[in-house]
PDB file of N, H, CA, C and O in Angstrom:
ATOM      1  N   UNK A   1     101.917 -32.947 -68.204  1.00  0.00           N
ATOM      2  CA  UNK A   1     102.799 -33.078 -69.434  1.00  0.00           C
ATOM      3  C   UNK A   1     102.439 -34.503 -70.050  1.00  0.00           C
ATOM      4  O   UNK A   1     102.136 -35.503 -69.399  1.00  0.00           O
ATOM      5  N   UNK A   2     102.524 -34.406 -71.287  1.00  0.00           N
ATOM      6  H   UNK A   2     102.771 -33.594 -71.815  1.00  0.00           H
ATOM      7  CA  UNK A   2     102.219 -35.758 -71.986  1.00  0.00           C
ATOM      8  C   UNK A   2     103.496 -36.605 -71.993  1.00  0.00           C
ATOM      9  O   UNK A   2     104.562 -36.124 -71.608  1.00  0.00           O
ATOM     10  N   UNK A   3     103.392 -37.836 -72.421  1.00  0.00           N
ATOM     11  H   UNK A   3     102.527 -38.227 -72.734  1.00  0.00           H
ATOM     12  CA  UNK A   3     104.506 -38.787 -72.372  1.00  0.00           C
ATOM     13  C   UNK A   3     105.721 -38.354 -73.182  1.00  0.00           C
ATOM     14  O   UNK A   3     106.845 -38.593 -72.742  1.00  0.00           O
ATOM     15  N   UNK A   4     105.542 -37.701 -74.394  1.00  0.00           N
ATOM     16  H   UNK A   4     104.629 -37.507 -74.752  1.00  0.00           H
ATOM     17  CA  UNK A   4     106.676 -37.262 -75.145  1.00  0.00           C
ATOM     18  C   UNK A   4     107.427 -36.110 -74.494  1.00  0.00           C
ATOM     19  O   UNK A   4     108.646 -36.024 -74.636  1.00  0.00           O
ATOM     20  N   UNK A   5     106.743 -35.232 -73.790  1.00  0.00           N
ATOM     21  H   UNK A   5     105.752 -35.302 -73.674  1.00  0.00           H
ATOM     22  CA  UNK A   5     107.435 -34.151 -73.016  1.00  0.00           C
ATOM     23  C   UNK A   5     108.220 -34.802 -71.899  1.00  0.00           C
ATOM     24  O   UNK A   5     109.375 -34.429 -71.693  1.00  0.00           O
ATOM     25  N   UNK A   6     107.681 -35.721 -71.189  1.00  0.00           N
ATOM     26  H   UNK A   6     106.743 -36.024 -71.356  1.00  0.00           H
ATOM     27  CA  UNK A   6     108.440 -36.322 -70.037  1.00  0.00           C
ATOM     28  C   UNK A   6     109.667 -37.020 -70.600  1.00  0.00           C
ATOM     29  O   UNK A   6     110.737 -36.955 -69.995  1.00  0.00           O
ATOM     30  N   UNK A   7     109.541 -37.682 -71.734  1.00  0.00           N
ATOM     31  H   UNK A   7     108.671 -37.735 -72.225  1.00  0.00           H
ATOM     32  CA  UNK A   7     110.731 -38.369 -72.295  1.00  0.00           C
ATOM     33  C   UNK A   7     111.817 -37.348 -72.741  1.00  0.00           C
ATOM     34  O   UNK A   7     113.009 -37.486 -72.466  1.00  0.00           O
ATOM     35  N   UNK A   8     111.328 -36.362 -73.416  1.00  0.00           N
ATOM     36  H   UNK A   8     110.360 -36.250 -73.640  1.00  0.00           H
ATOM     37  CA  UNK A   8     112.262 -35.279 -73.776  1.00  0.00           C
ATOM     38  C   UNK A   8     113.023 -34.679 -72.682  1.00  0.00           C
ATOM     39  O   UNK A   8     114.234 -34.491 -72.792  1.00  0.00           O
ATOM     40  N   UNK A   9     112.333 -34.357 -71.582  1.00  0.00           N
ATOM     41  H   UNK A   9     111.349 -34.510 -71.493  1.00  0.00           H
ATOM     42  CA  UNK A   9     112.894 -33.771 -70.396  1.00  0.00           C
ATOM     43  C   UNK A   9     113.919 -34.804 -69.752  1.00  0.00           C
ATOM     44  O   UNK A   9     115.023 -34.429 -69.359  1.00  0.00           O
ATOM     45  N   UNK A  10     113.529 -36.010 -69.673  1.00  0.00           N
ATOM     46  H   UNK A  10     112.632 -36.314 -69.992  1.00  0.00           H
ATOM     47  CA  UNK A  10     114.418 -37.065 -69.123  1.00  0.00           C
ATOM     48  C   UNK A  10     115.708 -37.170 -69.997  1.00  0.00           C
ATOM     49  O   UNK A  10     116.811 -37.294 -69.465  1.00  0.00           O
ATOM     50  N   UNK A  11     115.554 -37.119 -71.281  1.00  0.00           N
ATOM     51  H   UNK A  11     114.658 -37.017 -71.713  1.00  0.00           H
ATOM     52  CA  UNK A  11     116.742 -37.225 -72.178  1.00  0.00           C
ATOM     53  C   UNK A  11     117.649 -36.031 -72.031  1.00  0.00           C
ATOM     54  O   UNK A  11     118.875 -36.144 -72.063  1.00  0.00           O
ATOM     55  N   UNK A  12     116.996 -34.834 -71.862  1.00  0.00           N
ATOM     56  H   UNK A  12     116.000 -34.742 -71.836  1.00  0.00           H
ATOM     57  CA  UNK A  12     117.845 -33.653 -71.694  1.00  0.00           C
ATOM     58  C   UNK A  12     118.623 -33.733 -70.437  1.00  0.00           C
ATOM     59  O   UNK A  12     119.830 -33.488 -70.451  1.00  0.00           O
ATOM     60  N   UNK A  13     117.957 -34.085 -69.275  1.00  0.00           N
ATOM     61  H   UNK A  13     116.977 -34.284 -69.264  1.00  0.00           H
ATOM     62  CA  UNK A  13     118.632 -34.124 -68.096  1.00  0.00           C
ATOM     63  C   UNK A  13     119.843 -35.148 -68.116  1.00  0.00           C
ATOM     64  O   UNK A  13     120.920 -34.891 -67.576  1.00  0.00           O
ATOM     65  N   UNK A  14     119.586 -36.270 -68.754  1.00  0.00           N
ATOM     66  H   UNK A  14     118.712 -36.479 -69.193  1.00  0.00           H
ATOM     67  CA  UNK A  14     120.662 -37.330 -68.838  1.00  0.00           C
ATOM     68  C   UNK A  14     121.736 -36.825 -69.723  1.00  0.00           C
ATOM     69  O   UNK A  14     122.895 -37.187 -69.518  1.00  0.00           O
ATOM     70  N   UNK A  15     121.432 -35.987 -70.728  1.00  0.00           N
ATOM     71  H   UNK A  15     120.491 -35.693 -70.895  1.00  0.00           H
ATOM     72  CA  UNK A  15     122.551 -35.433 -71.591  1.00  0.00           C
ATOM     73  C   UNK A  15     123.455 -34.450 -70.887  1.00  0.00           C
ATOM     74  O   UNK A  15     124.519 -34.114 -71.409  1.00  0.00           O
ATOM     75  N   UNK A  16     123.066 -33.980 -69.721  1.00  0.00           N
ATOM     76  H   UNK A  16     122.202 -34.252 -69.297  1.00  0.00           H
ATOM     77  CA  UNK A  16     123.873 -33.006 -69.037  1.00  0.00           C
ATOM     78  C   UNK A  16     125.114 -33.655 -68.378  1.00  0.00           C
ATOM     79  O   UNK A  16     126.088 -32.986 -68.031  1.00  0.00           O
ATOM     80  N   UNK A  17     125.027 -34.950 -68.232  1.00  0.00           N
ATOM     81  H   UNK A  17     124.236 -35.493 -68.514  1.00  0.00           H
ATOM     82  CA  UNK A  17     126.177 -35.716 -67.658  1.00  0.00           C
ATOM     83  C   UNK A  17     126.126 -35.799 -66.186  1.00  0.00           C
ATOM     84  O   UNK A  17     125.126 -35.438 -65.565  1.00  0.00           O
ATOM     85  N   UNK A  18     127.205 -36.278 -65.602  1.00  0.00           N
ATOM     86  H   UNK A  18     128.017 -36.571 -66.106  1.00  0.00           H
ATOM     87  CA  UNK A  18     127.206 -36.536 -64.108  1.00  0.00           C
ATOM     88  C   UNK A  18     127.149 -35.161 -63.396  1.00  0.00           C
ATOM     89  O   UNK A  18     127.495 -34.116 -63.947  1.00  0.00           O
ATOM     90  N   UNK A  19     126.680 -35.247 -62.108  1.00  0.00           N
ATOM     91  H   UNK A  19     126.399 -36.095 -61.661  1.00  0.00           H
ATOM     92  CA  UNK A  19     126.624 -34.080 -61.320  1.00  0.00           C
ATOM     93  C   UNK A  19     127.913 -33.420 -61.091  1.00  0.00           C
ATOM     94  O   UNK A  19     128.919 -34.110 -60.923  1.00  0.00           O
ATOM     95  N   UNK A  20     127.966 -32.096 -61.070  1.00  0.00           N
ATOM     96  H   UNK A  20     127.149 -31.536 -61.206  1.00  0.00           H
ATOM     97  CA  UNK A  20     129.192 -31.307 -60.784  1.00  0.00           C
ATOM     98  C   UNK A  20     129.469 -31.143 -59.353  1.00  0.00           C
ATOM     99  O   UNK A  20     128.944 -31.868 -58.508  1.00  0.00           O
ATOM    100  N   UNK A  21     130.296 -30.188 -59.069  1.00  0.00           N
ATOM    101  H   UNK A  21     130.722 -29.599 -59.755  1.00  0.00           H
ATOM    102  CA  UNK A  21     130.607 -29.921 -57.619  1.00  0.00           C
ATOM    103  C   UNK A  21     129.432 -29.319 -56.893  1.00  0.00           C
ATOM    104  O   UNK A  21     128.605 -28.662 -57.526  1.00  0.00           O
ATOM    105  N   UNK A  22     129.318 -29.509 -55.605  1.00  0.00           N
ATOM    106  H   UNK A  22     129.990 -30.043 -55.091  1.00  0.00           H
ATOM    107  CA  UNK A  22     128.271 -28.968 -54.841  1.00  0.00           C
ATOM    108  C   UNK A  22     128.379 -27.421 -54.748  1.00  0.00           C
ATOM    109  O   UNK A  22     129.485 -26.880 -54.757  1.00  0.00           O
ATOM    110  N   UNK A  23     127.325 -26.777 -54.667  1.00  0.00           N
ATOM    111  H   UNK A  23     126.427 -27.217 -54.660  1.00  0.00           H
ATOM    112  CA  UNK A  23     127.286 -25.293 -54.500  1.00  0.00           C
ATOM    113  C   UNK A  23     128.002 -24.883 -53.210  1.00  0.00           C
ATOM    114  O   UNK A  23     128.004 -25.656 -52.252  1.00  0.00           O
ATOM    115  N   UNK A  24     128.609 -23.696 -53.154  1.00  0.00           N
ATOM    116  H   UNK A  24     128.607 -23.068 -53.932  1.00  0.00           H
ATOM    117  CA  UNK A  24     129.311 -23.277 -51.929  1.00  0.00           C
ATOM    118  C   UNK A  24     128.294 -23.079 -50.781  1.00  0.00           C
ATOM    119  O   UNK A  24     127.132 -22.760 -51.034  1.00  0.00           O
ATOM    120  N   UNK A  25     128.720 -23.264 -49.567  1.00  0.00           N
ATOM    121  H   UNK A  25     129.663 -23.524 -49.362  1.00  0.00           H
ATOM    122  CA  UNK A  25     127.875 -23.134 -48.437  1.00  0.00           C
ATOM    123  C   UNK A  25     127.471 -21.622 -48.249  1.00  0.00           C
ATOM    124  O   UNK A  25     128.162 -20.689 -48.658  1.00  0.00           O
ATOM    125  N   UNK A  26     126.344 -21.494 -47.621  1.00  0.00           N
ATOM    126  H   UNK A  26     125.783 -22.252 -47.289  1.00  0.00           H
ATOM    127  CA  UNK A  26     125.823 -20.064 -47.287  1.00  0.00           C
ATOM    128  C   UNK A  26     126.840 -19.360 -46.405  1.00  0.00           C
ATOM    129  O   UNK A  26     127.412 -19.944 -45.484  1.00  0.00           O
ATOM    130  N   UNK A  27     127.046 -18.081 -46.717  1.00  0.00           N
ATOM    131  H   UNK A  27     126.582 -17.607 -47.465  1.00  0.00           H
ATOM    132  CA  UNK A  27     127.960 -17.296 -45.919  1.00  0.00           C
ATOM    133  C   UNK A  27     127.059 -16.270 -45.163  1.00  0.00           C
ATOM    134  O   UNK A  27     126.294 -15.532 -45.785  1.00  0.00           O
ATOM    135  N   UNK A  28     127.168 -16.245 -43.841  1.00  0.00           N
ATOM    136  H   UNK A  28     127.789 -16.844 -43.336  1.00  0.00           H
ATOM    137  CA  UNK A  28     126.403 -15.381 -42.979  1.00  0.00           C
ATOM    138  C   UNK A  28     126.880 -13.893 -43.194  1.00  0.00           C
ATOM    139  O   UNK A  28     128.035 -13.645 -43.542  1.00  0.00           O
ATOM    140  N   UNK A  29     125.972 -12.952 -42.979  1.00  0.00           N
ATOM    141  H   UNK A  29     125.034 -13.153 -42.696  1.00  0.00           H
ATOM    142  CA  UNK A  29     126.358 -11.542 -43.140  1.00  0.00           C
ATOM    143  C   UNK A  29     127.549 -11.205 -42.218  1.00  0.00           C
ATOM    144  O   UNK A  29     127.584 -11.612 -41.057  1.00  0.00           O
ATOM    145  N   UNK A  30     128.494 -10.475 -42.751  1.00  0.00           N
ATOM    146  H   UNK A  30     128.465 -10.146 -43.694  1.00  0.00           H
ATOM    147  CA  UNK A  30     129.715 -10.103 -42.016  1.00  0.00           C
ATOM    148  C   UNK A  30     130.866 -11.068 -42.073  1.00  0.00           C
ATOM    149  O   UNK A  30     131.982 -10.707 -41.700  1.00  0.00           O
ATOM    150  N   UNK A  31     130.634 -12.314 -42.535  1.00  0.00           N
ATOM    151  H   UNK A  31     129.727 -12.608 -42.837  1.00  0.00           H
ATOM    152  CA  UNK A  31     131.695 -13.295 -42.702  1.00  0.00           C
ATOM    153  C   UNK A  31     132.450 -13.073 -44.018  1.00  0.00           C
ATOM    154  O   UNK A  31     131.917 -12.493 -44.965  1.00  0.00           O
ATOM    155  N   UNK A  32     133.664 -13.534 -44.055  1.00  0.00           N
ATOM    156  H   UNK A  32     134.097 -14.006 -43.286  1.00  0.00           H
ATOM    157  CA  UNK A  32     134.421 -13.404 -45.268  1.00  0.00           C
ATOM    158  C   UNK A  32     134.085 -14.420 -46.298  1.00  0.00           C
ATOM    159  O   UNK A  32     134.014 -15.614 -46.006  1.00  0.00           O
ATOM    160  N   UNK A  33     133.878 -13.972 -47.492  1.00  0.00           N
ATOM    161  H   UNK A  33     133.936 -13.002 -47.729  1.00  0.00           H
ATOM    162  CA  UNK A  33     133.565 -14.974 -48.662  1.00  0.00           C
ATOM    163  C   UNK A  33     134.824 -15.518 -49.164  1.00  0.00           C
ATOM    164  O   UNK A  33     135.753 -14.754 -49.428  1.00  0.00           O
ATOM    165  N   UNK A  34     134.924 -16.804 -49.317  1.00  0.00           N
ATOM    166  H   UNK A  34     134.169 -17.424 -49.103  1.00  0.00           H
ATOM    167  CA  UNK A  34     136.141 -17.529 -49.784  1.00  0.00           C
ATOM    168  C   UNK A  34     136.174 -17.834 -51.262  1.00  0.00           C
ATOM    169  O   UNK A  34     137.222 -18.176 -51.811  1.00  0.00           O
ATOM    170  N   UNK A  35     135.024 -17.709 -51.910  1.00  0.00           N
ATOM    171  H   UNK A  35     134.173 -17.431 -51.464  1.00  0.00           H
ATOM    172  CA  UNK A  35     134.955 -18.012 -53.384  1.00  0.00           C
ATOM    173  C   UNK A  35     134.960 -16.756 -54.167  1.00  0.00           C
ATOM    174  O   UNK A  35     134.643 -15.701 -53.617  1.00  0.00           O
ATOM    175  N   UNK A  36     135.316 -16.802 -55.470  1.00  0.00           N
ATOM    176  H   UNK A  36     135.573 -17.659 -55.916  1.00  0.00           H
ATOM    177  CA  UNK A  36     135.313 -15.625 -56.322  1.00  0.00           C
ATOM    178  C   UNK A  36     133.897 -15.096 -56.497  1.00  0.00           C
ATOM    179  O   UNK A  36     132.964 -15.895 -56.581  1.00  0.00           O
ATOM    180  N   UNK A  37     133.701 -13.797 -56.556  1.00  0.00           N
ATOM    181  H   UNK A  37     134.459 -13.148 -56.489  1.00  0.00           H
ATOM    182  CA  UNK A  37     132.419 -13.176 -56.716  1.00  0.00           C
ATOM    183  C   UNK A  37     132.467 -11.831 -57.479  1.00  0.00           C
ATOM    184  O   UNK A  37     133.530 -11.217 -57.560  1.00  0.00           O
ATOM    185  N   UNK A  38     131.389 -11.393 -58.009  1.00  0.00           N
ATOM    186  H   UNK A  38     130.525 -11.892 -57.944  1.00  0.00           H
ATOM    187  CA  UNK A  38     131.262 -10.135 -58.659  1.00  0.00           C
ATOM    188  C   UNK A  38     130.239  -9.265 -57.979  1.00  0.00           C
ATOM    189  O   UNK A  38     129.137  -9.746 -57.716  1.00  0.00           O
ATOM    190  N   UNK A  39     130.533  -7.998 -57.670  1.00  0.00           N
ATOM    191  H   UNK A  39     131.428  -7.607 -57.884  1.00  0.00           H
ATOM    192  CA  UNK A  39     129.669  -7.117 -57.113  1.00  0.00           C
ATOM    193  C   UNK A  39     128.904  -6.366 -58.188  1.00  0.00           C
ATOM    194  O   UNK A  39     129.527  -5.685 -59.003  1.00  0.00           O
ATOM    195  N   UNK A  40     127.613  -6.457 -58.226  1.00  0.00           N
ATOM    196  H   UNK A  40     127.106  -7.010 -57.565  1.00  0.00           H
ATOM    197  CA  UNK A  40     126.823  -5.793 -59.279  1.00  0.00           C
ATOM    198  C   UNK A  40     126.096  -4.636 -58.559  1.00  0.00           C
ATOM    199  O   UNK A  40     125.238  -4.833 -57.699  1.00  0.00           O
ATOM    200  N   UNK A  41     126.512  -3.378 -58.984  1.00  0.00           N
ATOM    201  H   UNK A  41     127.209  -3.218 -59.683  1.00  0.00           H
ATOM    202  CA  UNK A  41     125.928  -2.247 -58.410  1.00  0.00           C
ATOM    203  C   UNK A  41     125.404  -1.348 -59.582  1.00  0.00           C
ATOM    204  O   UNK A  41     126.118  -1.171 -60.569  1.00  0.00           O
ATOM    205  N   UNK A  42     124.181  -0.786 -59.482  1.00  0.00           N
ATOM    206  H   UNK A  42     123.601  -0.929 -58.681  1.00  0.00           H
ATOM    207  CA  UNK A  42     123.681   0.000 -60.542  1.00  0.00           C
ATOM    208  C   UNK A  42     124.594   1.359 -60.598  1.00  0.00           C
ATOM    209  O   UNK A  42     125.152   1.810 -59.598  1.00  0.00           O
ATOM    210  N   UNK A  43     124.670   1.918 -61.822  1.00  0.00           N
ATOM    211  H   UNK A  43     124.217   1.551 -62.634  1.00  0.00           H
ATOM    212  CA  UNK A  43     125.467   3.111 -61.947  1.00  0.00           C
ATOM    213  C   UNK A  43     124.812   4.255 -61.221  1.00  0.00           C
ATOM    214  O   UNK A  43     123.585   4.301 -61.138  1.00  0.00           O
ATOM    215  N   UNK A  44     125.579   5.175 -60.696  1.00  0.00           N
ATOM    216  H   UNK A  44     126.576   5.138 -60.763  1.00  0.00           H
ATOM    217  CA  UNK A  44     125.112   6.370 -59.944  1.00  0.00           C
ATOM    218  C   UNK A  44     124.511   7.365 -60.897  1.00  0.00           C
ATOM    219  O   UNK A  44     125.125   7.675 -61.918  1.00  0.00           O
ATOM    220  N   UNK A  45     123.361   7.868 -60.612  1.00  0.00           N
ATOM    221  H   UNK A  45     122.863   7.616 -59.782  1.00  0.00           H
ATOM    222  CA  UNK A  45     122.753   8.988 -61.374  1.00  0.00           C
ATOM    223  C   UNK A  45     123.380  10.255 -60.997  1.00  0.00           C
ATOM    224  O   UNK A  45     123.684  10.463 -59.823  1.00  0.00           O
ATOM    225  N   UNK A  46     123.605  11.163 -61.974  1.00  0.00           N
ATOM    226  H   UNK A  46     123.357  10.993 -62.928  1.00  0.00           H
ATOM    227  CA  UNK A  46     124.147  12.465 -61.650  1.00  0.00           C
ATOM    228  C   UNK A  46     123.150  13.180 -60.783  1.00  0.00           C
ATOM    229  O   UNK A  46     121.958  12.886 -60.868  1.00  0.00           O
ATOM    230  N   UNK A  47     123.580  14.110 -59.948  1.00  0.00           N
ATOM    231  H   UNK A  47     124.548  14.349 -59.878  1.00  0.00           H
ATOM    232  CA  UNK A  47     122.658  14.887 -59.052  1.00  0.00           C
ATOM    233  C   UNK A  47     121.695  15.715 -59.886  1.00  0.00           C
ATOM    234  O   UNK A  47     122.080  16.184 -60.957  1.00  0.00           O
ATOM    235  N   UNK A  48     120.475  15.912 -59.447  1.00  0.00           N
ATOM    236  H   UNK A  48     120.163  15.531 -58.577  1.00  0.00           H
ATOM    237  CA  UNK A  48     119.519  16.677 -60.149  1.00  0.00           C
ATOM    238  C   UNK A  48     119.981  18.191 -60.202  1.00  0.00           C
ATOM    239  O   UNK A  48     120.723  18.637 -59.326  1.00  0.00           O
ATOM    240  N   UNK A  49     119.558  18.910 -61.173  1.00  0.00           N
ATOM    241  H   UNK A  49     118.955  18.547 -61.884  1.00  0.00           H
ATOM    242  CA  UNK A  49     119.951  20.378 -61.247  1.00  0.00           C
ATOM    243  C   UNK A  49     118.675  21.204 -60.837  1.00  0.00           C
ATOM    244  O   UNK A  49     117.535  20.741 -60.880  1.00  0.00           O
ATOM    245  N   UNK A  50     118.982  22.427 -60.452  1.00  0.00           N
ATOM    246  H   UNK A  50     119.908  22.803 -60.417  1.00  0.00           H
ATOM    247  CA  UNK A  50     117.860  23.328 -60.055  1.00  0.00           C
ATOM    248  C   UNK A  50     117.859  24.621 -60.908  1.00  0.00           C
ATOM    249  O   UNK A  50     116.906  25.399 -60.926  1.00  0.00           O
ATOM    250  N   UNK A  51     119.049  24.795 -61.640  1.00  0.00           N
ATOM    251  H   UNK A  51     119.823  24.163 -61.625  1.00  0.00           H
ATOM    252  CA  UNK A  51     119.186  25.946 -62.446  1.00  0.00           C
ATOM    253  C   UNK A  51     120.186  25.677 -63.540  1.00  0.00           C
ATOM    254  O   UNK A  51     120.925  24.696 -63.454  1.00  0.00           O
ATOM    255  N   UNK A  52     120.247  26.523 -64.592  1.00  0.00           N
ATOM    256  H   UNK A  52     119.647  27.320 -64.661  1.00  0.00           H
ATOM    257  CA  UNK A  52     121.151  26.267 -65.730  1.00  0.00           C
ATOM    258  C   UNK A  52     122.622  26.343 -65.282  1.00  0.00           C
ATOM    259  O   UNK A  52     123.480  25.680 -65.865  1.00  0.00           O
ATOM    260  N   UNK A  53     122.899  27.113 -64.298  1.00  0.00           N
ATOM    261  H   UNK A  53     122.202  27.652 -63.824  1.00  0.00           H
ATOM    262  CA  UNK A  53     124.366  27.216 -63.857  1.00  0.00           C
ATOM    263  C   UNK A  53     124.863  25.900 -63.311  1.00  0.00           C
ATOM    264  O   UNK A  53     126.072  25.673 -63.268  1.00  0.00           O
ATOM    265  N   UNK A  54     123.952  25.008 -62.883  1.00  0.00           N
ATOM    266  H   UNK A  54     122.969  25.192 -62.918  1.00  0.00           H
ATOM    267  CA  UNK A  54     124.346  23.735 -62.320  1.00  0.00           C
ATOM    268  C   UNK A  54     124.880  22.755 -63.436  1.00  0.00           C
ATOM    269  O   UNK A  54     125.499  21.733 -63.142  1.00  0.00           O
ATOM    270  N   UNK A  55     124.619  23.105 -64.657  1.00  0.00           N
ATOM    271  H   UNK A  55     124.116  23.936 -64.896  1.00  0.00           H
ATOM    272  CA  UNK A  55     124.949  22.208 -65.755  1.00  0.00           C
ATOM    273  C   UNK A  55     126.228  22.644 -66.490  1.00  0.00           C
ATOM    274  O   UNK A  55     126.715  23.760 -66.307  1.00  0.00           O
ATOM    275  N   UNK A  56     126.768  21.719 -67.340  1.00  0.00           N
ATOM    276  H   UNK A  56     126.373  20.812 -67.488  1.00  0.00           H
ATOM    277  CA  UNK A  56     128.002  22.079 -68.026  1.00  0.00           C
ATOM    278  C   UNK A  56     127.730  22.988 -69.230  1.00  0.00           C
ATOM    279  O   UNK A  56     126.624  23.473 -69.465  1.00  0.00           O
ATOM    280  N   UNK A  57     128.852  23.186 -69.992  1.00  0.00           N
ATOM    281  H   UNK A  57     129.751  22.792 -69.802  1.00  0.00           H
ATOM    282  CA  UNK A  57     128.782  24.047 -71.202  1.00  0.00           C
ATOM    283  C   UNK A  57     127.878  23.331 -72.238  1.00  0.00           C
ATOM    284  O   UNK A  57     128.018  22.127 -72.454  1.00  0.00           O
ATOM    285  N   UNK A  58     126.988  24.054 -72.849  1.00  0.00           N
ATOM    286  H   UNK A  58     126.874  25.032 -72.673  1.00  0.00           H
ATOM    287  CA  UNK A  58     126.092  23.500 -73.913  1.00  0.00           C
ATOM    288  C   UNK A  58     124.961  22.753 -73.309  1.00  0.00           C
ATOM    289  O   UNK A  58     124.273  22.060 -74.059  1.00  0.00           O
ATOM    290  N   UNK A  59     124.688  22.812 -72.044  1.00  0.00           N
ATOM    291  H   UNK A  59     125.247  23.375 -71.436  1.00  0.00           H
ATOM    292  CA  UNK A  59     123.586  22.152 -71.423  1.00  0.00           C
ATOM    293  C   UNK A  59     122.708  23.118 -70.666  1.00  0.00           C
ATOM    294  O   UNK A  59     123.194  24.161 -70.229  1.00  0.00           O
ATOM    295  N   UNK A  60     121.409  22.809 -70.487  1.00  0.00           N
ATOM    296  H   UNK A  60     121.015  21.961 -70.842  1.00  0.00           H
ATOM    297  CA  UNK A  60     120.509  23.552 -69.683  1.00  0.00           C
ATOM    298  C   UNK A  60     119.791  22.605 -68.718  1.00  0.00           C
ATOM    299  O   UNK A  60     119.770  21.393 -68.932  1.00  0.00           O
ATOM    300  N   UNK A  61     119.225  23.145 -67.694  1.00  0.00           N
ATOM    301  H   UNK A  61     119.242  24.130 -67.520  1.00  0.00           H
ATOM    302  CA  UNK A  61     118.499  22.320 -66.701  1.00  0.00           C
ATOM    303  C   UNK A  61     117.096  22.037 -67.305  1.00  0.00           C
ATOM    304  O   UNK A  61     116.312  22.947 -67.577  1.00  0.00           O
ATOM    305  N   UNK A  62     116.825  20.716 -67.498  1.00  0.00           N
ATOM    306  H   UNK A  62     117.461  19.977 -67.277  1.00  0.00           H
ATOM    307  CA  UNK A  62     115.545  20.317 -68.058  1.00  0.00           C
ATOM    308  C   UNK A  62     114.408  20.604 -67.128  1.00  0.00           C
ATOM    309  O   UNK A  62     114.618  20.902 -65.952  1.00  0.00           O
ATOM    310  N   UNK A  63     113.169  20.517 -67.652  1.00  0.00           N
ATOM    311  H   UNK A  63     112.997  20.275 -68.607  1.00  0.00           H
ATOM    312  CA  UNK A  63     111.968  20.801 -66.932  1.00  0.00           C
ATOM    313  C   UNK A  63     111.290  19.553 -66.340  1.00  0.00           C
ATOM    314  O   UNK A  63     110.539  19.654 -65.371  1.00  0.00           O
ATOM    315  N   UNK A  64     111.570  18.332 -66.950  1.00  0.00           N
ATOM    316  H   UNK A  64     112.181  18.249 -67.738  1.00  0.00           H
ATOM    317  CA  UNK A  64     110.944  17.155 -66.485  1.00  0.00           C
ATOM    318  C   UNK A  64     111.515  16.679 -65.131  1.00  0.00           C
ATOM    319  O   UNK A  64     112.703  16.845 -64.854  1.00  0.00           O
ATOM    320  N   UNK A  65     110.691  16.119 -64.346  1.00  0.00           N
ATOM    321  H   UNK A  65     109.726  15.984 -64.571  1.00  0.00           H
ATOM    322  CA  UNK A  65     111.183  15.550 -63.021  1.00  0.00           C
ATOM    323  C   UNK A  65     111.748  14.172 -63.234  1.00  0.00           C
ATOM    324  O   UNK A  65     111.198  13.458 -64.072  1.00  0.00           O
ATOM    325  N   UNK A  66     112.791  13.720 -62.563  1.00  0.00           N
ATOM    326  H   UNK A  66     113.238  14.300 -61.882  1.00  0.00           H
ATOM    327  CA  UNK A  66     113.721  14.584 -61.880  1.00  0.00           C
ATOM    328  C   UNK A  66     114.474  15.488 -62.811  1.00  0.00           C
ATOM    329  O   UNK A  66     114.791  15.078 -63.928  1.00  0.00           O
ATOM    330  N   UNK A  67     114.761  16.648 -62.422  1.00  0.00           N
ATOM    331  H   UNK A  67     114.503  16.981 -61.515  1.00  0.00           H
ATOM    332  CA  UNK A  67     115.353  17.652 -63.281  1.00  0.00           C
ATOM    333  C   UNK A  67     116.817  17.304 -63.549  1.00  0.00           C
ATOM    334  O   UNK A  67     117.617  17.244 -62.616  1.00  0.00           O
ATOM    335  N   UNK A  68     117.178  17.072 -64.835  1.00  0.00           N
ATOM    336  H   UNK A  68     116.528  17.121 -65.593  1.00  0.00           H
ATOM    337  CA  UNK A  68     118.527  16.681 -65.205  1.00  0.00           C
ATOM    338  C   UNK A  68     119.080  17.583 -66.265  1.00  0.00           C
ATOM    339  O   UNK A  68     118.297  18.169 -67.013  1.00  0.00           O
ATOM    340  N   UNK A  69     120.419  17.740 -66.385  1.00  0.00           N
ATOM    341  H   UNK A  69     121.055  17.264 -65.778  1.00  0.00           H
ATOM    342  CA  UNK A  69     120.987  18.574 -67.418  1.00  0.00           C
ATOM    343  C   UNK A  69     120.772  17.919 -68.761  1.00  0.00           C
ATOM    344  O   UNK A  69     120.961  16.712 -68.909  1.00  0.00           O
ATOM    345  N   UNK A  70     120.367  18.732 -69.767  1.00  0.00           N
ATOM    346  H   UNK A  70     120.213  19.712 -69.647  1.00  0.00           H
ATOM    347  CA  UNK A  70     120.191  18.202 -71.155  1.00  0.00           C
ATOM    348  C   UNK A  70     120.860  19.094 -72.134  1.00  0.00           C
ATOM    349  O   UNK A  70     121.076  20.276 -71.870  1.00  0.00           O
ATOM    350  N   UNK A  71     121.204  18.518 -73.310  1.00  0.00           N
ATOM    351  H   UNK A  71     121.028  17.557 -73.523  1.00  0.00           H
ATOM    352  CA  UNK A  71     121.858  19.307 -74.293  1.00  0.00           C
ATOM    353  C   UNK A  71     120.904  20.410 -74.838  1.00  0.00           C
ATOM    354  O   UNK A  71     119.692  20.199 -74.875  1.00  0.00           O
ATOM    355  N   UNK A  72     121.415  21.526 -75.240  1.00  0.00           N
ATOM    356  H   UNK A  72     122.400  21.698 -75.210  1.00  0.00           H
ATOM    357  CA  UNK A  72     120.590  22.633 -75.778  1.00  0.00           C
ATOM    358  C   UNK A  72     120.047  22.232 -77.114  1.00  0.00           C
ATOM    359  O   UNK A  72     119.329  23.007 -77.746  1.00  0.00           O
TER     360      UNK A  72
END
């Protein structure tokens, strides 16, 4: 980095102010977590279909893999 980049970085870090609270300690698997947290899980995909009867009204079983119900 050149001198102006180093100065800009220094000024930015100084502008953040004093250090905040320390990060929580590591929690081993199976131990209870004492701080607030959010569980992020991906949405569940609907089960694949194998025939048109597996789908709802106005839908048919698509041909692309994985086979999913699609609108007519």
